[in-house]
TILUMVEX-620512 format. One record per residue (C-alpha): residue number from 1; residue in three letters; x, y, z. Coordinates in steps of 0.25 Angstrom, whole numbers, plus 2048, in hexadecimal, padded with zeros to 3 digits. Layout:
TILUMVEX-620512
@seq:NUM&type:ALA&x:X&y:Y&z:Z
...
***
This chain:
TILUMVEX-620512
@seq:1&type:UNK&x:71D&y:9FA&z:BAB
@seq:2&type:UNK&x:720&y:9FE&z:BB9
@seq:3&type:UNK&x:71A&y:A0C&z:BBC
@seq:4&type:UNK&x:720&y:A18&z:BB5
@seq:5&type:UNK&x:722&y:A20&z:BC1
@seq:6&type:UNK&x:72C&y:A15&z:BC7
@seq:7&type:UNK&x:736&y:A17&z:BBB
@seq:8&type:UNK&x:744&y:A1C&z:BBE
@seq:9&type:UNK&x:747&y:A22&z:BB0
@seq:10&type:UNK&x:756&y:A22&z:BB2
@seq:11&type:UNK&x:756&y:A12&z:BB3
@seq:12&type:UNK&x:749&y:A0D&z:BAE
@seq:13&type:UNK&x:749&y:A04&z:BA2
@seq:14&type:UNK&x:73A&y:A04&z:B9E
@seq:15&type:UNK&x:73A&y:A14&z:B9C
@seq:16&type:UNK&x:745&y:A12&z:B92
@seq:17&type:UNK&x:73D&y:A09&z:B8A
@seq:18&type:UNK&x:731&y:A12&z:B8B
@seq:19&type:UNK&x:73A&y:A1E&z:B88
@seq:20&type:UNK&x:73E&y:A17&z:B7B
@seq:21&type:UNK&x:730&y:A14&z:B77
@seq:22&type:UNK&x:72C&y:A23&z:B79
@seq:23&type:UNK&x:738&y:A28&z:B72
@seq:24&type:UNK&x:733&y:A20&z:B66
@seq:25&type:UNK&x:726&y:A26&z:B67
@seq:26&type:UNK&x:71E&y:A19&z:B6B
@seq:27&type:UNK&x:711&y:A19&z:B72
@seq:28&type:UNK&x:716&y:A15&z:B80
@seq:29&type:UNK&x:70D&y:A12&z:B8D
@seq:30&type:UNK&x:711&y:A0D&z:B9A
@seq:31&type:UNK&x:709&y:A05&z:BA4
@seq:32&type:UNK&x:709&y:9FC&z:BB0
@seq:33&type:UNK&x:704&y:9EE&z:BB2
@seq:34&type:UNK&x:6F9&y:9F3&z:BBC
@seq:35&type:UNK&x:6F3&y:9FC&z:BB1
@seq:36&type:UNK&x:6F0&y:9F0&z:BA8
@seq:37&type:UNK&x:6E1&y:9EF&z:BA4
@seq:38&type:UNK&x:6D8&y:9E6&z:B9C
@seq:39&type:UNK&x:6CC&y:9ED&z:B96
@seq:40&type:UNK&x:6C2&y:9E6&z:B8D
@seq:41&type:UNK&x:6CC&y:9DA&z:B8C
@seq:42&type:UNK&x:6D7&y:9E4&z:B87
@seq:43&type:UNK&x:6E4&y:9E7&z:B8F
@seq:44&type:UNK&x:6E6&y:9F5&z:B92
@seq:45&type:UNK&x:6EF&y:9FD&z:B9C
@seq:46&type:UNK&x:6EE&y:A0A&z:BA2
@seq:47&type:UNK&x:6FB&y:A10&z:B9C
@seq:48&type:UNK&x:703&y:A1D&z:B9C
@seq:49&type:UNK&x:706&y:A20&z:B8E
@seq:50&type:UNK&x:712&y:A29&z:B8C
@seq:51&type:UNK&x:70F&y:A36&z:B85
@seq:52&type:UNK&x:71B&y:A36&z:B7B
@seq:53&type:UNK&x:722&y:A43&z:B7C
@seq:54&type:UNK&x:727&y:A4C&z:B70
@seq:55&type:UNK&x:735&y:A49&z:B75
@seq:56&type:UNK&x:739&y:A3D&z:B7D
@seq:57&type:UNK&x:744&y:A40&z:B87
@seq:58&type:UNK&x:751&y:A38&z:B86
@seq:59&type:UNK&x:753&y:A39&z:B95
@seq:60&type:UNK&x:74B&y:A2E&z:B9C
@seq:61&type:UNK&x:748&y:A36&z:BA9
@seq:62&type:UNK&x:743&y:A41&z:BA1
@seq:63&type:UNK&x:73A&y:A38&z:B98
@seq:64&type:UNK&x:735&y:A31&z:BA4
@seq:65&type:UNK&x:731&y:A3E&z:BAC
@seq:66&type:UNK&x:72B&y:A45&z:B9F
@seq:67&type:UNK&x:723&y:A39&z:B9A
@seq:68&type:UNK&x:714&y:A3B&z:B9A
@seq:69&type:UNK&x:709&y:A31&z:B99
@seq:70&type:UNK&x:6FB&y:A30&z:B94
@seq:71&type:UNK&x:6F3&y:A26&z:B9D
@seq:72&type:UNK&x:6E8&y:A1D&z:B98
@seq:73&type:UNK&x:6E4&y:A0E&z:B95
@seq:74&type:UNK&x:6EB&y:A08&z:B89
@seq:75&type:UNK&x:6E8&y:9FB&z:B82
@seq:76&type:UNK&x:6F5&y:9F3&z:B83
@seq:77&type:UNK&x:6F4&y:9EC&z:B76
@seq:78&type:UNK&x:6F5&y:9F9&z:B6F
@seq:79&type:UNK&x:704&y:9FA&z:B72
@seq:80&type:UNK&x:70E&y:9F3&z:B69
@seq:81&type:UNK&x:717&y:9F0&z:B75
@seq:82&type:UNK&x:715&y:9EE&z:B84
@seq:83&type:UNK&x:722&y:9EE&z:B8C
@seq:84&type:UNK&x:721&y:9E7&z:B9A
@seq:85&type:UNK&x:72A&y:9EF&z:BA3
@seq:86&type:UNK&x:723&y:9EC&z:BB1
@seq:87&type:UNK&x:72C&y:9E8&z:BBD
@seq:88&type:UNK&x:72B&y:9D9&z:BC1
@seq:89&type:UNK&x:724&y:9D1&z:BC6
@seq:90&type:UNK&x:719&y:9D1&z:BBB
@seq:91&type:UNK&x:70B&y:9D0&z:BBF
@seq:92&type:UNK&x:706&y:9C4&z:BB6
@seq:93&type:UNK&x:6F9&y:9CB&z:BB4
@seq:94&type:UNK&x:700&y:9D6&z:BAB
@seq:95&type:UNK&x:703&y:9CB&z:BA1
@seq:96&type:UNK&x:6F4&y:9C7&z:BA1
@seq:97&type:UNK&x:6F0&y:9D5&z:B9D
@seq:98&type:UNK&x:6FA&y:9D5&z:B92
@seq:99&type:UNK&x:6F6&y:9C7&z:B8D
@seq:100&type:UNK&x:6EB&y:9CD&z:B84
@seq:101&type:UNK&x:6F5&y:9D6&z:B7C
@seq:102&type:UNK&x:701&y:9CD&z:B7C
@seq:103&type:UNK&x:6FF&y:9CA&z:B6D
@seq:104&type:UNK&x:6FC&y:9D8&z:B69
@seq:105&type:UNK&x:707&y:9E0&z:B70
@seq:106&type:UNK&x:716&y:9DD&z:B71
@seq:107&type:UNK&x:719&y:9DB&z:B80
@seq:108&type:UNK&x:727&y:9DC&z:B86
@seq:109&type:UNK&x:728&y:9D2&z:B8C
@seq:110&type:UNK&x:71E&y:9C8&z:B86
@seq:111&type:UNK&x:713&y:9C4&z:B8F
@seq:112&type:UNK&x:717&y:9B5&z:B8E
@seq:113&type:UNK&x:726&y:9B9&z:B91
@seq:114&type:UNK&x:722&y:9C2&z:B9D
@seq:115&type:UNK&x:719&y:9B6&z:BA3
@seq:116&type:UNK&x:725&y:9AD&z:BA2
@seq:117&type:UNK&x:730&y:9B7&z:BA6
@seq:118&type:UNK&x:72B&y:9C1&z:BAF
@seq:119&type:UNK&x:731&y:9BB&z:BBC
@seq:120&type:UNK&x:73E&y:9B4&z:BBF
@seq:121&type:UNK&x:738&y:9A6&z:BBD
@seq:122&type:UNK&x:73B&y:9A9&z:BAE
@seq:123&type:UNK&x:74A&y:9A6&z:BAF
@seq:124&type:UNK&x:748&y:99B&z:BB9
@seq:125&type:UNK&x:740&y:993&z:BB0
@seq:126&type:UNK&x:74A&y:994&z:BA4
@seq:127&type:UNK&x:74E&y:986&z:BA0
@seq:128&type:UNK&x:75C&y:986&z:BA4
@seq:129&type:UNK&x:760&y:979&z:BAB
@seq:130&type:UNK&x:76F&y:97B&z:BAB
@seq:131&type:UNK&x:76D&y:989&z:BB0
@seq:132&type:UNK&x:775&y:98F&z:BA4
@seq:133&type:UNK&x:76C&y:99B&z:BA3
@seq:134&type:UNK&x:765&y:99C&z:BB1
@seq:135&type:UNK&x:76A&y:999&z:BBF
@seq:136&type:UNK&x:763&y:98E&z:BC6
@seq:137&type:UNK&x:756&y:995&z:BCA
@seq:138&type:UNK&x:74A&y:991&z:BD3
@seq:139&type:UNK&x:73D&y:998&z:BD5
@seq:140&type:UNK&x:734&y:994&z:BE1
@seq:141&type:UNK&x:72C&y:998&z:BED
@seq:142&type:UNK&x:72E&y:98B&z:BF4
@seq:143&type:UNK&x:738&y:98E&z:BFF
@seq:144&type:UNK&x:73C&y:980&z:C02
@seq:145&type:UNK&x:73F&y:97E&z:BF3
@seq:146&type:UNK&x:747&y:98B&z:BF2
@seq:147&type:UNK&x:74F&y:986&z:BFF
@seq:148&type:UNK&x:752&y:979&z:BF8
@seq:149&type:UNK&x:757&y:980&z:BEC
@seq:150&type:UNK&x:761&y:989&z:BF4
@seq:151&type:UNK&x:766&y:97C&z:BFC
@seq:152&type:UNK&x:768&y:974&z:BF0
@seq:153&type:UNK&x:76F&y:980&z:BE8
@seq:154&type:UNK&x:77E&y:97E&z:BE5
@seq:155&type:UNK&x:780&y:98D&z:BE6
@seq:156&type:UNK&x:782&y:994&z:BF4
@seq:157&type:UNK&x:77A&y:9A0&z:BEF
@seq:158&type:UNK&x:76D&y:9A2&z:BE7
@seq:159&type:UNK&x:765&y:9AE&z:BE3
@seq:160&type:UNK&x:757&y:9AF&z:BE8
@seq:161&type:UNK&x:74C&y:9B9&z:BE2
@seq:162&type:UNK&x:73D&y:9BB&z:BE2
@seq:163&type:UNK&x:737&y:9B7&z:BD5
@seq:164&type:UNK&x:730&y:9C4&z:BD2
@seq:165&type:UNK&x:73B&y:9CE&z:BD7
@seq:166&type:UNK&x:742&y:9D8&z:BCD
@seq:167&type:UNK&x:74D&y:9E2&z:BCE
@seq:168&type:UNK&x:755&y:9D8&z:BD7
@seq:169&type:UNK&x:74B&y:9D9&z:BE2
@seq:170&type:UNK&x:74C&y:9CD&z:BEC
@seq:171&type:UNK&x:758&y:9C7&z:BE5
@seq:172&type:UNK&x:761&y:9C1&z:BF0
@seq:173&type:UNK&x:76C&y:9B6&z:BF1
@seq:174&type:UNK&x:76A&y:9AB&z:BFB
@seq:175&type:UNK&x:775&y:9A2&z:C00
@seq:176&type:UNK&x:775&y:994&z:C06
@seq:177&type:UNK&x:77D&y:999&z:C11
@seq:178&type:UNK&x:771&y:9A0&z:C16
@seq:179&type:UNK&x:767&y:995&z:C15
@seq:180&type:UNK&x:761&y:998&z:C22
@seq:181&type:UNK&x:75B&y:9A5&z:C1D
@seq:182&type:UNK&x:756&y:9A0&z:C0F
@seq:183&type:UNK&x:749&y:99A&z:C13
@seq:184&type:UNK&x:745&y:9A7&z:C1A
@seq:185&type:UNK&x:74A&y:9AF&z:C0E
@seq:186&type:UNK&x:741&y:9A6&z:C04
@seq:187&type:UNK&x:735&y:9A8&z:C0D
@seq:188&type:UNK&x:737&y:9B7&z:C0C
@seq:189&type:UNK&x:738&y:9B7&z:BFD
@seq:190&type:UNK&x:72D&y:9AD&z:BFB
@seq:191&type:UNK&x:722&y:9AF&z:C05
@seq:192&type:UNK&x:719&y:9BB&z:C04
@seq:193&type:UNK&x:711&y:9C1&z:C0F
@seq:194&type:UNK&x:704&y:9BF&z:C08
@seq:195&type:UNK&x:706&y:9B0&z:C08
@seq:196&type:UNK&x:70B&y:9AF&z:BF9
@seq:197&type:UNK&x:719&y:9AC&z:BF5
@seq:198&type:UNK&x:724&y:9B0&z:BEB
@seq:199&type:UNK&x:72D&y:9A8&z:BE2
@seq:200&type:UNK&x:73C&y:9AA&z:BE4
@seq:201&type:UNK&x:747&y:9A6&z:BDB
@seq:202&type:UNK&x:754&y:99F&z:BDF
@seq:203&type:UNK&x:75F&y:99F&z:BD5
@seq:204&type:UNK&x:76D&y:99A&z:BD5
@seq:205&type:UNK&x:777&y:9A5&z:BD8
@seq:206&type:UNK&x:77F&y:9A8&z:BCC
@seq:207&type:UNK&x:78E&y:9AC&z:BCE
@seq:208&type:UNK&x:790&y:9BA&z:BCA
@seq:209&type:UNK&x:783&y:9BF&z:BCF
@seq:210&type:UNK&x:78A&y:9C8&z:BDA
@seq:211&type:UNK&x:790&y:9D0&z:BCE
@seq:212&type:UNK&x:782&y:9D3&z:BC8
@seq:213&type:UNK&x:77B&y:9CF&z:BBB
@seq:214&type:UNK&x:77A&y:9D2&z:BAD
@seq:215&type:UNK&x:76C&y:9D8&z:BA8
@seq:216&type:UNK&x:76A&y:9D6&z:B9A
@seq:217&type:UNK&x:75E&y:9DC&z:B92
@seq:218&type:UNK&x:758&y:9D3&z:B88
@seq:219&type:UNK&x:750&y:9D8&z:B7C
@seq:220&type:UNK&x:749&y:9CE&z:B73
@seq:221&type:UNK&x:753&y:9C3&z:B78
@seq:222&type:UNK&x:760&y:9CB&z:B76
@seq:223&type:UNK&x:768&y:9D3&z:B80
@seq:224&type:UNK&x:767&y:9E2&z:B7E
@seq:225&type:UNK&x:76F&y:9E7&z:B8A
@seq:226&type:UNK&x:775&y:9E2&z:B97
@seq:227&type:UNK&x:77C&y:9E7&z:BA3
@seq:228&type:UNK&x:782&y:9E2&z:BB0
@seq:229&type:UNK&x:77C&y:9E4&z:BBD
@seq:230&type:UNK&x:784&y:9E4&z:BCA
@seq:231&type:UNK&x:77E&y:9E2&z:BD8
@seq:232&type:UNK&x:780&y:9ED&z:BE2
@seq:233&type:UNK&x:78A&y:9EA&z:BED
@seq:234&type:UNK&x:784&y:9DF&z:BF7
@seq:235&type:UNK&x:779&y:9DB&z:BED
@seq:236&type:UNK&x:776&y:9CF&z:BE4
@seq:237&type:UNK&x:76C&y:9D6&z:BDB
@seq:238&type:UNK&x:772&y:9DE&z:BCF
@seq:239&type:UNK&x:764&y:9E4&z:BCC
@seq:240&type:UNK&x:766&y:9F3&z:BC9
@seq:241&type:UNK&x:759&y:9F5&z:BD2
@seq:242&type:UNK&x:760&y:9EE&z:BDD
@seq:243&type:UNK&x:76C&y:9F7&z:BDD
@seq:244&type:UNK&x:775&y:9F0&z:BD2
@seq:245&type:UNK&x:77E&y:9F7&z:BC9
@seq:246&type:UNK&x:77F&y:9F5&z:BBA
@seq:247&type:UNK&x:78B&y:9F4&z:BB0
@seq:248&type:UNK&x:78C&y:9F4&z:BA1
@seq:249&type:UNK&x:78D&y:9E5&z:B9C
@seq:250&type:UNK&x:78F&y:9DE&z:B8F
@seq:251&type:UNK&x:78A&y:9D0&z:B8D
@seq:252&type:UNK&x:794&y:9C5&z:B8A
@seq:253&type:UNK&x:792&y:9BC&z:B7F
@seq:254&type:UNK&x:78D&y:9B1&z:B88
@seq:255&type:UNK&x:783&y:9BA&z:B8E
@seq:256&type:UNK&x:77E&y:9BE&z:B81
@seq:257&type:UNK&x:77C&y:9AF&z:B7D
@seq:258&type:UNK&x:775&y:9AE&z:B8B
@seq:259&type:UNK&x:76C&y:9B9&z:B88
@seq:260&type:UNK&x:769&y:9B3&z:B7A
@seq:261&type:UNK&x:764&y:9A6&z:B81
@seq:262&type:UNK&x:75B&y:9AD&z:B8B
@seq:263&type:UNK&x:756&y:9B7&z:B80
@seq:264&type:UNK&x:751&y:9AC&z:B78
@seq:265&type:UNK&x:748&y:9A7&z:B83
@seq:266&type:UNK&x:744&y:9B5&z:B87
@seq:267&type:UNK&x:73F&y:9B8&z:B78
@seq:268&type:UNK&x:738&y:9AB&z:B78
@seq:269&type:UNK&x:731&y:9AE&z:B85
@seq:270&type:UNK&x:72D&y:9BC&z:B80
@seq:271&type:UNK&x:737&y:9C4&z:B88
@seq:272&type:UNK&x:73C&y:9CF&z:B7F
@seq:273&type:UNK&x:742&y:9D8&z:B89
@seq:274&type:UNK&x:749&y:9D2&z:B96
@seq:275&type:UNK&x:754&y:9D4&z:BA0
@seq:276&type:UNK&x:75D&y:9C9&z:BA3
@seq:277&type:UNK&x:766&y:9C8&z:BB0
@seq:278&type:UNK&x:772&y:9BF&z:BAE
@seq:279&type:UNK&x:77D&y:9BB&z:BB8
@seq:280&type:UNK&x:789&y:9B3&z:BB3
@seq:281&type:UNK&x:782&y:9AE&z:BA7
@seq:282&type:UNK&x:775&y:9AA&z:BAE
@seq:283&type:UNK&x:767&y:9B0&z:BAC
@seq:284&type:UNK&x:762&y:9B5&z:BB9
@seq:285&type:UNK&x:755&y:9BC&z:BB5
@seq:286&type:UNK&x:74D&y:9C1&z:BA9
@seq:287&type:UNK&x:746&y:9CE&z:BAB
@seq:288&type:UNK&x:73A&y:9CF&z:BA2
@seq:289&type:UNK&x:731&y:9DA&z:BA8
@seq:290&type:UNK&x:739&y:9E7&z:BA9
@seq:291&type:UNK&x:748&y:9E4&z:BA7
@seq:292&type:UNK&x:750&y:9F1&z:BAA
@seq:293&type:UNK&x:75E&y:9F5&z:BA8
@seq:294&type:UNK&x:75B&y:9FC&z:B9A
@seq:295&type:UNK&x:760&y:A09&z:BA0
@seq:296&type:UNK&x:76D&y:A03&z:BA6
@seq:297&type:UNK&x:771&y:9FC&z:B99
@seq:298&type:UNK&x:76E&y:A08&z:B91
@seq:299&type:UNK&x:777&y:A11&z:B9A
@seq:300&type:UNK&x:782&y:A06&z:B9B
@seq:301&type:UNK&x:782&y:A04&z:B8C
@seq:302&type:UNK&x:77E&y:A11&z:B86
@seq:303&type:UNK&x:772&y:A0B&z:B7F
@seq:304&type:UNK&x:763&y:A0B&z:B7F
@seq:305&type:UNK&x:75D&y:9FD&z:B81
@seq:306&type:UNK&x:74F&y:A03&z:B80
@seq:307&type:UNK&x:751&y:A06&z:B71
@seq:308&type:UNK&x:754&y:9F7&z:B6E
@seq:309&type:UNK&x:748&y:9F3&z:B77
@seq:310&type:UNK&x:73E&y:9FC&z:B70
@seq:311&type:UNK&x:744&y:9F9&z:B62
@seq:312&type:UNK&x:741&y:9EA&z:B65
@seq:313&type:UNK&x:733&y:9ED&z:B69
@seq:314&type:UNK&x:731&y:9F6&z:B5C
@seq:315&type:UNK&x:736&y:9EA&z:B54
@seq:316&type:UNK&x:72D&y:9E0&z:B5B
@seq:317&type:UNK&x:721&y:9E8&z:B58
@seq:318&type:UNK&x:725&y:9EA&z:B49
@seq:319&type:UNK&x:727&y:9DC&z:B47
@seq:320&type:UNK&x:71A&y:9D9&z:B4F
@seq:321&type:UNK&x:712&y:9E2&z:B46
@seq:322&type:UNK&x:718&y:9DD&z:B39
@seq:323&type:UNK&x:714&y:9CF&z:B3D
@seq:324&type:UNK&x:706&y:9D3&z:B40
@seq:325&type:UNK&x:705&y:9DA&z:B33
@seq:326&type:UNK&x:70A&y:9CE&z:B2B
@seq:327&type:UNK&x:700&y:9C5&z:B32
@seq:328&type:UNK&x:6F4&y:9CD&z:B2D
***
């Protein structure tokens, strides 16, 4: 995950998952990608293992402040579950470290799924020729090609965003009425000072985007919670980290059917826990590394999604161990 000291306990989703595990008496450790180590061909990490208290505070801020750790190297295959909760973009080397234990430990999300879905190319590569699920999407670092896409688009507006951004960073609307500025803008997004270059995404503007999006949390292919995010005044981004607000939301029958279609592919790809961003019945993004909004969905609906998530993990481990014992 991201560093422990960067957590805001009032809003953070990851600490709610950790709290639920500690509440159940599990052996819980946290670590960051930079602490991964291979020793004698075995994968370890320098971990902060939580010292389980006699009584676990129900208040998240108190739990966070009073958590104490035992520090040391731990072999990762000794854990039943590894929950990937780092912020994107994902360093692909992290997956190389975990390859050696992927058949011995239940990893959320699965290594193969993270390889395919850890950036915005995942949705862009969906086979959806009629654009029933995904708005027309283009990914490139070729400026002339991207300019051609904008010129040929039937829409006056498109969304542009960096491939490896998160939390709404770098998301802007471009309009054909401002074509004289777009080449310069593309150069700014694509060209790095060190001579390398970034990929950008161009996506058809979906009508209704100005009213925000719907965030749906998916667990094992099914929606377990949702909310509506509204952008701040004068902003196109509805991300909470970008100043957006949230409202209670109940999925429609059509949206549930939509989630079912997407969920089937997610599970097939080893994506057990994800956040979908939906606008007007179109899938805009799939967040597979550290989807948030658990705290807000809990508050708006008087629920605790972390209980459902950890229940799923316990069930998955029980089934895995039963299968292993039957094979002996």
